[in-house]
C-alpha positions in Angstrom: -89.1 7.9 26.5 -90.8 10.7 28.3 -90.1 14.3 27.5 -87.7 14.9 30.4 -85.5 12.0 29.5 -85.3 13.1 25.9 -84.4 16.6 27.0 -81.7 15.3 29.3 -80.2 13.2 26.5 -80.3 16.3 24.1 -78.7 18.5 26.8 -75.9 15.9 27.4 -75.3 15.6 23.7 -75.0 19.4 23.3 -72.7 19.7 26.3 -70.5 16.9 24.8 -70.3 18.6 21.4 -69.4 21.9 23.1 -66.7 20.2 25.2 -65.2 18.6 22.1 -65.3 21.8 20.1 -63.6 23.8 22.9 -60.9 21.1 23.2 -60.2 21.3 19.5 -60.1 25.1 19.5 -57.9 25.4 22.5 -55.6 22.4 21.8 -52.7 24.5 20.7 -52.9 26.5 23.8 -52.2 30.2 24.3 -49.3 31.7 22.5 -45.8 31.3 24.0 -43.5 34.1 25.1 -40.3 34.8 23.3 -37.4 32.6 24.3 -39.7 30.6 26.5 -37.3 27.9 27.6 -34.2 30.1 27.7 -35.8 32.3 30.4 -35.2 29.6 33.0 -32.8 27.2 31.3 -29.5 28.9 30.4 -27.7 25.6 29.3 -30.0 23.3 27.4 -27.5 20.4 27.6 -28.3 20.0 31.3 -31.9 19.1 30.5 -31.6 17.2 27.3 -32.1 13.5 27.0 -28.8 11.6 26.4 -29.9 10.6 22.9 -30.7 14.2 21.8 -28.5 15.7 19.1 -26.2 18.4 20.3 -27.8 21.8 20.1 -25.2 24.0 21.8 -26.1 26.2 24.6 -28.5 28.7 23.1 -30.7 27.1 20.4 -34.3 27.4 21.5 -36.3 24.2 21.8 -39.1 25.4 19.6 -36.8 25.8 16.7 -37.3 22.1 16.1 -40.3 21.3 18.4 -42.7 24.0 17.2 -46.3 22.8 16.8 -47.8 22.6 13.4 -50.2 25.5 13.1 -52.3 23.6 10.6 -53.0 20.8 13.0 -53.6 23.0 16.1 -53.1 20.1 18.5 -50.6 19.4 21.2 -47.4 17.7 20.3 -45.5 15.0 22.2 -43.0 17.7 23.2 -45.6 20.1 24.5 -47.4 17.3 26.4 -44.1 16.2 28.1 -43.1 19.8 28.8 -46.5 20.4 30.6 -46.1 17.2 32.6 -42.6 18.2 33.8 -43.4 21.8 34.6 -46.8 21.1 36.3 -45.8 17.8 38.0 -45.2 16.9 41.6 -41.8 18.7 41.9 -42.6 21.8 40.0 -45.8 23.7 39.6 -45.3 26.7 37.3 -48.1 29.1 36.5 -49.2 29.1 32.9 -48.1 32.7 32.5 -44.5 31.7 33.2 -44.3 30.4 29.6 -47.5 31.6 27.9 -48.4 35.1 26.9 -51.8 35.4 28.5 
């Protein structure tokens, strides 16, 4: 391989490593505001799946669905929450829930 091809391969490798590193570091996302869900959702029973245990009207979602700080990666709950709040029907700004 000539020098330019080797350089291109090295640069691509470095960019890939940087992208993977930044994804791992930012996987947990920015910190959430206090009472994130309760700001917009006053009665959680209206948005709960039918098979969800009863939580009353005021128990915050993150009481049970908090991410594990040791793993620092998105949970199924956070992934689904982002899909719902940034989908076709609703497009919230990140700052609506996150303390940026």
